[in-house]
C-alpha positions in Angstrom: 12.9 -2.8 -11.4 14.1 -0.3 -14.0 13.9 -1.7 -17.5 16.9 -0.4 -19.5 19.0 -1.5 -22.5 22.7 -2.5 -22.6 24.8 -1.1 -25.3 24.6 -4.4 -27.2 20.8 -4.0 -27.3 19.9 -6.6 -24.7 17.3 -5.7 -22.1 18.4 -5.2 -18.6 16.4 -4.9 -15.3 18.1 -3.1 -12.5 16.9 -2.8 -8.9 16.6 0.9 -8.3 17.6 0.6 -4.7 21.1 -0.5 -5.8 21.9 2.5 -7.9 24.6 4.7 -6.3 25.1 7.1 -9.2 24.3 7.7 -12.9 26.8 9.5 -15.2 26.8 10.7 -18.8 30.3 10.8 -20.3 29.2 10.4 -23.2 27.6 7.0 -22.6 25.3 6.6 -19.6 27.0 4.7 -16.9 25.2 3.4 -13.8 27.3 2.7 -10.7 25.7 0.3 -8.3 26.3 0.3 -4.5 28.3 -2.9 -5.1 30.7 -1.0 -7.2 29.6 -2.6 -10.5 29.3 -0.3 -13.4 26.8 -0.8 -16.2 26.7 1.2 -19.4 23.2 1.6 -21.0 21.7 3.1 -24.1 19.2 5.3 -22.3 20.2 8.9 -21.6 20.9 10.1 -18.0 17.6 11.9 -17.9 15.7 8.8 -19.0 17.4 6.7 -16.4 16.5 9.2 -13.7 12.9 9.4 -15.0 12.7 5.6 -14.9 14.1 5.5 -11.4 11.6 8.2 -10.3 8.7 6.4 -11.9 9.7 3.1 -10.3 9.9 4.7 -6.9 6.5 6.4 -7.4 5.0 3.0 -8.3 6.3 1.4 -5.2 5.1 4.2 -3.0 1.7 4.3 -4.7 1.3 0.5 -4.1 2.3 0.9 -0.5 -0.2 3.8 0.0 -3.0 1.7 -1.6 -2.1 -1.2 0.7 -2.1 1.0 3.8 -5.4 2.7 2.7 -7.0 -0.7 2.1 -5.8 -1.9 5.5 -7.1 1.3 7.2 -10.4 1.0 5.4 -10.7 -2.7 6.5 -9.9 -1.8 10.1 -12.5 1.1 10.0 -15.1 -1.3 8.4 -14.4 -3.9 11.1 -14.9 -1.2 13.8 -18.2 -0.1 12.3 -19.4 -3.7 12.0 -18.4 -4.3 15.7 -20.2 -1.1 16.8 -23.2 -2.0 14.8 -23.3 -5.5 16.2 -23.0 -4.2 19.7 -25.7 -1.7 19.2 -27.9 -4.3 17.5 -27.4 -6.7 20.5 -28.3 -3.9 22.9 -31.4 -3.0 20.9 -32.5 -6.7 20.7 -32.0 -7.2 24.4 -33.9 -4.0 25.2 -36.8 -5.1 22.8 -36.9 -8.6 24.3 -37.0 -7.1 27.8 -40.0 -4.9 26.9 -41.8 -7.7 25.1 -41.5 -10.1 28.0 -44.8 -10.0 30.0 -43.0 -11.1 33.2 -40.7 -8.1 33.1 -43.7 -5.7 32.5 -45.7 -7.3 35.3 -42.7 -7.1 37.6 -42.1 -3.5 36.7 -45.8 -2.5 37.3 -45.8 -4.3 40.7 -43.1 -2.0 42.0 
């Protein structure tokens, strides 16, 4: 949400996805996709900067979430591979430690 200020000084939060256009004539007027027009104290450039910063924060959070999910998946894969390798190594060690298997192997 973009935190802006109405002309009367009251704070206003606007969903950046609903902004259709922003004009400066001389007051800054925001037109929403619903057709509603809102006049704010902030300049056109400040509204655009707030919209850009808001969008960047959403994308940064999405990227962090995706990166965390990818890291979790990669970690799970490594754990799975390590567990498989550990099982194979344990089975191999148990086979070589079993006197029956060694006797059987030498009798052939």
